[in-house]
C-alpha positions as CSV (number, residue, x, y, z in Angstrom):
1,M,-10.6,51.7,-50.2
2,S,-11.0,47.7,-49.7
3,R,-7.5,45.8,-48.9
4,D,-8.4,44.1,-52.8
5,S,-9.1,47.4,-54.4
6,Y,-5.7,48.6,-52.8
7,L,-3.8,45.1,-54.1
8,F,-5.1,46.0,-57.6
9,R,-4.4,49.4,-57.6
10,S,-0.7,48.8,-56.5
11,P,1.9,49.5,-59.1
12,A,3.5,46.4,-57.6
13,Y,0.5,44.2,-59.1
14,G,2.0,44.6,-62.4
15,W,4.7,42.2,-61.8
16,V,1.1,39.8,-61.0
17,I,0.0,40.7,-64.3
18,V,3.3,39.5,-66.2
19,V,3.1,36.1,-64.9
20,L,-0.8,36.0,-66.0
21,A,0.6,37.3,-69.5
22,A,3.3,34.4,-69.8
23,L,0.5,31.8,-68.5
24,A,-1.8,32.9,-71.3
25,M,1.0,32.6,-73.9
26,V,1.7,29.1,-72.7
27,A,-1.9,28.7,-72.9
28,T,-1.7,29.2,-76.8
29,L,-0.1,25.7,-77.2
30,P,-3.0,23.9,-78.8
31,G,-3.4,26.3,-81.4
32,R,0.7,26.0,-81.7
33,T,3.1,23.8,-84.5
34,H,4.8,22.7,-81.5
35,G,1.6,21.9,-79.7
36,L,0.2,20.5,-82.5
37,G,3.2,18.3,-83.1
38,M,2.6,16.3,-79.7
39,I,-0.4,14.6,-81.2
40,T,0.3,14.9,-84.9
41,E,1.3,11.2,-85.6
42,R,-1.0,9.6,-83.3
43,L,-3.5,12.0,-85.2
44,L,-2.7,10.4,-88.8
45,E,-3.1,7.0,-87.2
46,D,-6.8,7.4,-86.0
47,S,-8.9,5.5,-88.0
48,T,-11.8,7.7,-87.4
49,L,-11.0,10.5,-89.0
50,Q,-8.5,9.2,-91.8
51,I,-6.6,12.2,-92.5
52,D,-2.9,11.3,-94.7
53,R,-0.1,13.6,-94.2
54,K,-0.8,15.7,-97.4
55,T,-4.0,17.0,-96.7
56,F,-3.0,17.5,-92.6
57,G,-0.5,19.4,-94.1
58,D,-2.2,21.5,-96.2
59,V,-5.2,21.9,-93.4
60,N,-2.6,23.4,-91.0
61,F,-1.3,25.9,-93.6
62,W,-4.2,27.4,-94.6
63,A,-5.9,27.1,-91.2
64,T,-2.9,29.4,-90.0
65,L,-3.3,31.9,-92.4
66,T,-7.5,32.3,-91.8
67,G,-6.6,32.1,-87.7
68,A,-4.3,35.1,-88.4
69,L,-7.3,37.2,-89.1
70,F,-8.5,36.6,-85.2
71,C,-5.7,39.1,-84.3
72,I,-8.2,41.9,-85.6
73,P,-10.7,41.4,-83.2
74,A,-9.2,40.2,-80.8
75,G,-6.8,43.7,-80.6
76,W,-10.3,45.6,-81.0
77,M,-11.7,43.8,-77.9
78,L,-8.6,44.5,-75.6
79,D,-8.8,48.2,-76.5
80,R,-12.9,48.1,-76.2
81,C,-13.4,45.6,-73.4
82,G,-10.0,45.2,-71.7
83,I,-7.8,42.4,-70.8
84,R,-9.7,40.6,-67.9
85,A,-13.0,39.7,-70.0
86,T,-11.0,39.6,-73.5
87,S,-8.5,37.0,-72.3
88,S,-10.9,35.0,-70.0
89,L,-13.5,35.0,-73.1
90,V,-10.6,34.3,-75.5
91,V,-9.1,31.2,-73.0
92,A,-12.5,30.0,-73.0
93,L,-13.5,29.8,-76.1
94,L,-10.1,28.1,-77.2
95,G,-10.6,25.4,-74.2
96,L,-14.1,24.8,-75.6
97,V,-12.5,24.4,-79.0
98,V,-10.0,22.3,-78.0
99,I,-12.7,19.7,-76.4
100,G,-14.5,20.0,-79.8
101,M,-11.7,18.6,-81.6
102,T,-11.8,15.2,-79.4
103,N,-15.0,14.8,-81.0
104,A,-14.1,15.5,-84.6
105,V,-15.1,12.3,-86.8
106,S,-14.7,14.3,-90.6
107,V,-11.8,15.7,-92.3
108,M,-14.1,19.1,-92.8
109,S,-15.0,19.1,-89.0
110,F,-11.3,18.6,-87.9
111,A,-10.4,21.3,-90.4
112,I,-12.9,23.5,-89.3
113,L,-11.8,23.2,-85.3
114,I,-8.1,22.9,-86.6
115,T,-8.8,27.0,-88.1
116,L,-10.6,28.0,-84.8
117,T,-7.5,26.8,-82.9
118,R,-5.2,28.7,-84.5
119,G,-7.2,31.6,-84.9
120,L,-8.0,31.5,-80.8
121,G,-4.7,30.4,-80.0
122,Q,-1.7,31.4,-82.2
123,S,-3.4,34.8,-83.4
124,A,-6.1,36.2,-80.5
125,L,-4.5,34.5,-77.1
126,S,-1.0,36.0,-78.3
127,V,-2.2,39.2,-78.7
128,V,-3.8,39.1,-75.7
129,S,-0.9,37.8,-73.9
130,I,1.8,40.2,-75.5
131,S,-0.4,43.0,-74.6
132,M,-1.0,42.5,-70.7
133,T,2.5,44.4,-70.2
134,G,2.6,46.6,-72.8
135,K,-0.9,48.1,-70.8
136,W,0.2,47.7,-67.7
137,F,4.1,49.1,-67.7
138,Q,5.6,52.3,-69.0
139,T,9.0,53.1,-67.8
140,R,9.8,49.6,-67.1
141,L,8.2,47.9,-69.7
142,P,11.6,46.4,-71.5
143,L,12.5,44.8,-67.9
144,A,9.5,43.1,-67.6
145,T,9.1,42.1,-71.4
146,G,12.5,40.4,-70.6
147,L,11.0,38.4,-67.7
148,Y,7.7,37.9,-69.2
149,S,9.7,35.8,-72.3
150,I,11.9,33.8,-69.5
151,L,9.1,32.6,-68.2
152,V,7.4,31.9,-71.5
153,S,10.2,29.9,-72.6
154,V,9.9,28.0,-68.9
155,G,6.4,27.6,-69.3
156,F,6.6,26.0,-72.8
157,T,9.1,23.6,-71.4
158,A,7.2,22.4,-68.8
159,A,4.3,22.0,-71.1
160,F,6.5,20.1,-73.5
161,L,7.9,18.0,-70.4
162,W,3.7,17.3,-70.1
163,G,3.3,16.3,-73.2
164,R,6.0,13.8,-73.4
165,S,4.2,12.3,-70.5
166,Q,1.0,11.9,-72.6
167,R,2.6,10.3,-75.6
168,D,1.4,7.0,-74.7
169,L,-2.4,8.1,-74.3
170,P,-4.7,8.2,-77.1
171,W,-4.4,12.4,-78.7
172,R,-8.4,12.4,-78.0
173,T,-7.6,11.9,-74.6
174,Q,-4.8,14.2,-74.0
175,W,-6.6,16.9,-75.8
176,H,-9.7,16.7,-73.6
177,G,-7.6,17.1,-70.6
178,L,-6.2,20.3,-72.1
179,G,-9.6,21.6,-73.2
180,M,-10.8,20.9,-69.6
181,F,-7.8,22.6,-67.5
182,L,-8.7,25.8,-70.1
183,V,-12.2,26.0,-69.4
184,F,-12.3,25.0,-65.8
185,G,-8.7,26.0,-64.6
186,L,-7.2,29.1,-66.5
187,T,-10.4,31.2,-67.3
188,P,-11.8,31.2,-63.8
189,L,-8.1,32.1,-62.3
190,F,-7.9,35.3,-65.4
191,L,-11.6,36.0,-63.8
192,L,-10.2,36.6,-60.6
193,L,-7.0,37.8,-61.2
194,V,-6.6,39.7,-64.5
195,R,-7.4,43.4,-63.8
196,S,-7.7,45.7,-67.2
197,A,-7.5,49.2,-67.2
198,P,-4.7,51.4,-66.3
199,D,-5.6,54.2,-63.8
200,V,-6.1,57.3,-65.7
201,S,-6.3,59.9,-62.7
202,R,-2.5,60.6,-63.0
203,G,-3.9,61.5,-66.6
204,E,-6.1,63.7,-65.6
205,S,-3.6,65.5,-63.4
206,A,-1.8,66.2,-66.0
207,E,-4.6,67.8,-67.9
208,K,-4.9,69.8,-65.2
209,S,-1.2,71.0,-64.3
210,G,-1.6,72.0,-68.6
211,K,0.5,69.1,-69.4
212,L,-0.2,66.6,-72.1
213,S,-1.3,63.5,-70.8
214,S,-0.1,60.1,-72.0
215,E,-3.7,59.0,-73.6
216,Q,-3.4,62.4,-75.8
217,L,0.0,61.6,-76.9
218,D,-1.1,58.3,-78.1
219,Y,-1.1,56.9,-81.6
220,S,-4.6,55.7,-82.5
221,V,-4.6,52.8,-84.9
222,N,-4.5,54.9,-88.6
223,E,-1.7,57.1,-87.3
224,A,0.6,54.6,-86.3
225,L,-0.1,52.7,-89.5
226,A,0.5,55.9,-91.7
227,T,4.1,55.9,-90.0
228,P,7.1,54.2,-91.9
229,A,8.2,52.9,-88.4
230,F,5.3,50.4,-88.0
231,W,5.6,49.0,-91.3
232,L,9.4,48.8,-90.8
233,F,9.6,47.2,-87.3
234,G,6.2,44.8,-88.4
235,F,8.6,43.1,-91.4
236,A,11.5,42.9,-89.3
237,T,9.8,40.9,-86.8
238,S,7.8,39.1,-89.4
239,L,11.2,38.3,-91.6
240,Y,12.3,36.8,-88.3
241,G,9.1,35.0,-87.6
242,L,9.7,33.6,-91.2
243,V,13.4,32.7,-90.9
244,S,12.7,31.0,-87.2
245,A,9.6,29.1,-88.4
246,G,11.5,27.7,-91.7
247,V,15.0,27.2,-90.1
248,S,13.3,25.4,-87.1
249,L,11.4,22.9,-89.0
250,F,13.7,21.4,-91.2
251,N,16.8,22.5,-88.9
252,E,17.7,18.9,-88.9
253,S,17.6,18.6,-92.7
254,L,19.8,21.8,-92.7
255,L,22.4,20.4,-90.6
256,I,23.0,17.6,-92.1
257,E,23.2,19.3,-95.8
258,R,26.2,20.8,-93.6
259,G,27.9,17.9,-92.9
260,F,26.8,17.3,-88.9
261,E,25.4,14.4,-87.6
262,K,21.6,14.0,-86.7
263,T,23.2,14.8,-83.0
264,A,23.9,18.3,-83.9
265,F,20.5,18.9,-84.1
266,Y,19.7,18.4,-80.2
267,D,23.2,20.1,-79.6
268,L,21.6,23.3,-81.5
269,G,18.2,23.4,-79.8
270,M,19.8,23.4,-76.2
271,M,22.0,26.0,-77.1
272,T,20.0,28.1,-78.9
273,T,17.1,27.8,-76.2
274,G,20.0,28.9,-73.0
275,I,21.6,31.7,-75.2
276,G,18.2,33.0,-76.0
277,L,16.7,33.2,-72.0
278,A,20.0,34.9,-71.4
279,S,19.4,37.1,-74.5
280,N,15.8,37.9,-73.0
281,L,16.8,39.5,-69.9
282,L,19.9,41.2,-71.2
283,T,17.9,42.6,-73.5
284,G,15.2,44.1,-71.1
285,V,17.8,45.5,-69.0
286,M,19.9,47.4,-72.0
287,A,16.4,48.5,-73.4
288,T,16.2,50.7,-70.2
289,R,19.4,52.6,-71.4
290,I,19.9,52.1,-74.6
291,R,17.2,53.6,-77.6
292,I,15.1,50.8,-79.0
293,T,16.1,51.5,-82.4
294,V,19.9,50.6,-81.7
295,L,18.9,47.5,-80.2
296,A,16.7,46.2,-83.1
297,S,19.3,47.2,-85.6
298,L,21.9,45.6,-83.5
299,A,19.4,42.1,-83.5
300,M,18.7,42.3,-87.2
301,S,22.2,42.8,-87.3
302,L,23.0,39.2,-85.4
303,L,20.7,37.6,-87.3
304,S,21.9,38.4,-90.8
305,A,25.5,37.5,-89.8
306,A,23.9,34.5,-88.8
307,L,22.0,33.4,-91.6
308,L,24.9,35.0,-94.1
309,G,27.9,32.7,-92.0
310,L,25.8,29.9,-92.2
311,P,27.3,28.7,-95.8
312,F,30.8,28.7,-93.9
313,V,29.6,26.4,-91.1
314,S,31.1,23.1,-91.4
315,T,32.9,22.3,-88.0
316,Y,31.6,22.2,-84.6
317,P,33.1,25.7,-83.3
318,A,31.5,27.4,-86.2
319,L,28.3,25.6,-85.4
320,V,28.3,27.5,-81.6
321,T,29.1,30.6,-83.1
322,Y,26.0,30.5,-85.3
323,A,23.8,29.0,-82.3
324,V,25.0,32.2,-80.2
325,A,24.3,34.8,-83.0
326,M,20.8,32.8,-83.7
327,G,20.1,32.5,-79.8
328,C,21.1,36.6,-79.0
329,A,19.1,37.3,-82.2
330,G,16.0,35.5,-81.0
331,G,15.9,36.7,-77.8
332,M,16.7,40.6,-78.5
333,I,13.6,40.7,-81.4
334,T,11.5,38.2,-78.9
335,V,12.0,41.0,-76.1
336,L,11.8,43.9,-78.8
337,F,8.4,42.9,-80.4
338,F,6.8,42.5,-77.1
339,T,7.9,46.2,-76.3
340,I,8.4,48.4,-79.1
341,W,4.5,49.0,-79.9
342,A,4.0,50.7,-76.8
343,Q,7.0,52.7,-76.6
344,L,6.2,54.1,-80.2
345,F,2.3,54.2,-80.6
346,G,1.2,54.3,-76.4
347,R,-1.1,51.8,-74.5
348,T,-4.7,53.4,-75.8
349,H,-4.9,51.5,-78.9
350,L,-2.3,49.0,-78.4
351,G,-4.6,46.0,-78.8
352,R,-5.6,46.9,-82.7
353,I,-2.0,48.1,-83.3
354,Q,0.0,44.9,-82.1
355,G,-2.8,42.6,-83.4
356,I,-1.8,44.0,-86.9
357,A,1.7,43.1,-86.0
358,Q,1.0,40.0,-84.8
359,M,-1.3,39.0,-88.5
360,M,1.7,39.8,-90.2
361,T,4.1,37.8,-88.1
362,V,1.7,34.8,-88.2
363,F,1.2,34.7,-92.1
364,A,5.1,35.1,-92.4
365,S,5.3,32.1,-90.1
366,A,2.9,30.0,-92.1
367,V,4.7,31.3,-95.2
368,G,8.5,30.7,-94.2
369,P,8.6,26.7,-94.2
370,R,6.7,26.1,-98.1
371,V,9.3,28.8,-99.0
372,L,12.4,26.7,-97.9
373,A,11.1,23.7,-99.0
374,D,10.5,25.1,-102.3
375,V,14.0,26.7,-102.9
376,K,15.2,23.0,-101.6
377,T,13.1,21.1,-104.1
378,R,14.3,23.3,-106.8
379,T,18.0,23.9,-106.2
380,G,18.8,20.8,-103.8
381,S,20.1,23.3,-100.9
382,Y,18.4,25.5,-98.6
383,L,21.3,28.1,-98.8
384,P,20.2,30.1,-101.3
385,A,17.0,31.0,-99.8
386,I,19.3,31.2,-96.4
387,V,21.6,33.7,-98.2
388,F,18.7,35.7,-99.4
389,L,17.0,36.1,-96.2
390,G,20.3,36.9,-94.6
391,V,20.8,39.6,-97.6
392,I,17.2,41.1,-96.8
393,A,17.6,41.5,-92.9
394,F,20.9,43.0,-93.5
395,I,19.2,45.8,-95.3
396,V,16.4,46.1,-92.6
397,A,19.1,46.4,-90.0
398,V,20.6,49.5,-91.9
399,A,16.6,51.2,-92.6
400,I,16.3,50.9,-88.9
401,V,18.6,53.3,-88.0
402,I,17.6,55.6,-90.7
403,V,13.7,55.1,-90.7
404,P,11.8,58.6,-88.7
405,I,10.8,57.6,-85.2
406,P,7.4,58.7,-84.4
407,K,7.3,61.6,-82.2
408,R,5.6,60.5,-79.5
409,E,8.7,58.8,-78.5
410,I,10.4,61.8,-78.2
411,S,7.5,63.7,-76.3
412,M,7.0,61.2,-73.8
413,A,10.3,62.6,-72.3
414,N,8.9,65.7,-71.0
415,C,5.2,63.9,-69.7
416,P,4.8,62.7,-66.1
417,T,5.4,59.0,-65.5
418,I,2.8,56.8,-65.0
419,E,3.8,53.6,-63.7
420,P,1.5,50.3,-63.7
421,A,-1.6,50.6,-61.3
422,V,-5.0,49.5,-62.3
423,S,-8.3,50.3,-60.9
424,S,-10.7,47.6,-60.4
């Protein structure tokens, strides 16, 4: 065996995959709301496009919903073609589309390209990223996911700093440089370093010894969709996506409604980010010792408490308490969402299973801001929507500890441990 083959087969190489997975998630930036937000104002001032704010909002909304459908083929490609080929292809296509955006001269062409960036970035590449650790790790998956979440947060922070440094450039210049980096920087890196298929030799050994292999215990897509657990956890993470998207977009307005100054918006952002990072790592550690359903119920309970408590937030100490609850809930739900599908349903069809779950989350994230905006317009306050979502989160928290858990989670305890390893 060559030195390179040994390296790629080594269990320790799984931690390299964690770094690459985080890098893939950061690369989704041009297809995300925060990424597009970097260039929105300059884009609206572009005399060539002549697109107004309302039209841009409508285009972005429908592009997000349509782009969510890209999660399905991305998941299929992951399971059929492997992570190496899929990640390299999606990153390259996203880069080409970003470059293509810089040549858009009409609203129609711009709308098509925005839809493709949403589909390839926020949807397809996100599915690839969150599946990379799930397909590599089993026993250390929660810890790997916690580290992955921290690296993603650090990566997006660096990306925002880059965006800030580019704020005086024309948006076409900035986006062209980003597209070139994706095509000629990240794509070769993924082709060189990413490895796809876990080593199945241990599964074969398990069959010879009369035990069920991991692959035999893994759920098919249809089997996973037939379980109440899939839809409950899918709804839970989608609910958080809806809340996060809506509250994040209108946070400043929401805090002003509660009687705070504008500076409270920035204080809250810094607090929740730091708390979320700590929660990522702590959840990853706890998930190796505590049942994932218990942690998921706790996370949704914290989310419910934060939302139901918001109407009573009128002082700075109360705001800090709200930030702690939201930051902890967000950090926990993020790690659990990236972890739970592999733990419950296995790795064989993980791409397609996570693709469907990610599609649900993207749909919810698109709807969230519209829900809060509509309630604000009708009632003059965000609180009716916030309280209603808090009640739903509490119901989900209770349901999580009641819903039947797929038998695979129990059966795996009697199966041989499969550490992360790949074949070249």
